[in-house]
N, C-alpha and C positions, 0 to 999 in steps of 0.2 A: 523073413517071414513075419507074419503078424505078431506072434508071440515074442520074437526077438525085438521087434520095434517097440512093443509095450514095455518089455523088460528094461530097455535102455532109454525109454521115453524119447524116441526119435520117430520120424515118419517112415512109412514103408518106402523102399526104393531099392536100388542096386548098389551094393557096396563095392568099390573098386579095390580089388585085392592084388592085382598085378597090372603093370603097364609095360608093354614091349618097348625096347630101346628103339629110337628113331621112328616111332609110330606117330600117327596123327594125334593120339591121346597125349603122348609125351610132349609133342610140339605145342599143343594147346595150353599146357600148364595143368592139366588134370593130374591129381596126386593120389597115391595109394591112401585108402581110407576115406576118400571123398564118397559121398552118398548121392547118386544120381536119382533125382525125384521127378524130372521132366525133360522132355525133348520137344523143342519147337511148340511149346504151349500144351503138349499132351502129357498127362501124368504117367509116371513110370512107377509101378508097384513091385515089379519082379523082372527077372531076366527075360521071360516070355514077352512082356510088354516092350522092353528095350529092343529086343530083336525084331519084333513086329514093326515098330516105328522106324527103326534104322533101315529095314528092308524096303521101305518106300523110296529110299534115296539111292543115288549111285555114287561111285567114287568121283571125287571132285566137288560134290555138293557140300555146302556149309550148313551145319546144324548148330543149334544153340542148346546146350545142356543146362538145366537148372540143377545146381549142386549145393549140397550142404557140406561144409568143411568144419572140422573141429566142433561138431555138434551144434554150433550156433551161428556160424558165418555163412550166410546165403549169398550165392553168386551165380552169374551166368557165364558160361565158358563156350566160346565159339570153336568148333572143330570142323576142319575140312576133311571129309571122309576119304580114306584110302581104300586099298583092296580089302575085301572082307577078311575077318580074322585078325586084323591089325588095328583095332580101335584104340 
């Protein structure tokens, strides 16, 4: 949320807390504690944003996540979507 983002001086986004084994997220190189701040050029501020954007795509589609790792490392990670619930 906004207060946590201000407290830690990080942008708002969705913090990755868990990655399913053998999931598209794991296969893409996404890591626990990565902060997702965008998908395909759209900003992600919270889980509602993330779910709304991802719902526009279907399994097999490739999306590009804008991620901040270790507070200062910005990167883009390509993910090929699988079945819902296994990102």
